[in-house]
C-alpha positions, -999 to +999 in steps of 0.1 A: -399-453-789-390-450-753-368-420-743-335-432-728-313-415-702-276-418-710-251-420-681-225-392-683-192-410-682-169-425-707-181-422-743-215-412-731-201-380-716-202-367-752-239-375-758-254-342-747-230-323-770-237-347-798-275-341-795-271-304-793-246-302-822-263-325-847-299-321-837-306-358-835-311-381-805-284-406-797-306-435-807-306-421-842-268-423-844-268-458-829-293-469-855-271-454-883-241-474-870-263-505-868-271-502-905-235-514-913-227-542-888-198-553-910-179-520-904-148-522-882-146-495-855-125-472-877-147-477-907-178-468-887-161-437-874-151-427-909-186-433-922-202-410-896-176-383-904-179-385-942-216-393-946-230-373-917-205-346-909-197-357-873-165-347-858-139-374-849-144-373-812-182-375-814-181-403-840-156-422-820-176-419-788-208-432-805-190-462-821-172-470-788-206-469-770-223-490-796-196-516-797-195-519-759-233-523-758-230-550-785-204-569-765-224-566-733-254-581-750-234-611-762-226-621-726 
């Protein structure tokens, strides 16, 4: 898999901290979110928190980024 560089603004500004804190690349977390496309934003955040131990801010940033990327791909 190709290594991606994440821009450091908006939700992505959390990405370096997420990678350091949880020891997984951002793509890992985006893949986890993608496993449950039926989840609403809040459900996806809650799942990351309960199932994977992410903090609220980190989980919210990941879901916000994922949803924005999905919307951009639909255009």
